[in-house]
N, C-alpha and C positions, 0 to 999 in steps of 0.2 A: 976102205977108209972113205969117209964122207968129205964133202967140200970144206967142212969146218975142222978137219982133223979128227982125232980120237975123242971128240967131245959130244956128249948127248945133250942136245939143247932142250930137253924136257918135253918132247912130243908125247903127250899123254892124253888119255880120254878126257881127263879133267881139264887140261889145257885147251884142247880143241873145242870142247863143248862150251867152256867159258868164253873163248874168243869168238865163237859163232854167235852166241847170245849177245855179247857186248857189241859186236859189229852190227847185228840187227838193231839193237837199241840205239846205236849212234845213227844208223840210217833213218830210223823212225823219227828220232829227234831232229835230224837235219830236214827231213820232209816236213815235219811240223813247223819248223822255223820258216821254210820257204812258202808253205801254204797258210801260214798264220793260224794254226790250229793248236790251241792250248792243250787240248786233250792228247794230241800226239806227242807234245813235249813231255807230259807226265807219263805217257805210256813208254816212251823211249827211256826215260829216267828209271822207270820201274824195271824195264828189261835189263838195264845195266846193273841194277841192284840184284836182280835175279841171277845174272851171270856170275857175280861175285859169290853169292850164296851157293849156287850150284857147283862152282869150281871148288869151293871150300869143302862142301859135303862130299864130293867125289874124291877129293884128296884124302879126306879122313877115312873113307871106306877102302882106300888102297888103289884107286885109279889115278892118283897123282904120284909123283916121285920126289924124293928129296933133292935139294940142290947139290951140285958137285958132280964129279966124274963117277960113272958107273961102268961095269963091264959091258962089252958090246952085246952080249946075249940078253941084256935087260933094256936095250934101247927101243925095242918095238913098242908102239903105243898100246898094244893089246896085252902087254905083260902087267899083271897086277902085283903091286908091292905088298907082300904079306906082312912085312914088318911095320906097316903104317899104324897098326893098332897100338903100338908101343910109343909112337911119336918119332919124329926126325930131329936130330940135333940142329939147333939154331933155326928152327922153322917157326915162324910167327903163327901160322895157322894151327900148328900142333899145340903151341903154347896157349893160344886163345881157347882151344878145346880142352885145356887142362891136362894135356899129355906131355908132362915134363920128364925128361930123361935124367936119371941119376948119373953120376960120374962113371959107375961101373957099367951101366947100360949103354953108355956111349962107346965104350971099348968093345962091347960084345957085338959080333957080326949079326946082321939080320938074317932070317931064314931066306932061302932062295925063293925068288918070286915064282909064282905058278902061272902058266899060260891060261888063257880063257878056256881053251878046249883041252881036257886032259889027254 
């Protein structure tokens, strides 16, 4: 059991990559403000936009996970969500990509996720 109980807080490759890029973008923007460099402000803003796009792309390819509780064997960040190609219920990113689930697809369980290394 983790410090947060039986809850997976979404530690995924998509989440970690997006957070790292957004943190770097914020640091570059902050440095640009302190050094009075306009180009650094734009570079930092571009990194934050890149973070959002990268996170979304990784989520759609299965390296992100849907919100909500998951079995403990799917908590590892290296477990790929093979059901991502069908979309996740109530997921804004999936809806923006045109992956809308029908009512019958919402009740159907997703296939088991596969680890990175078979």
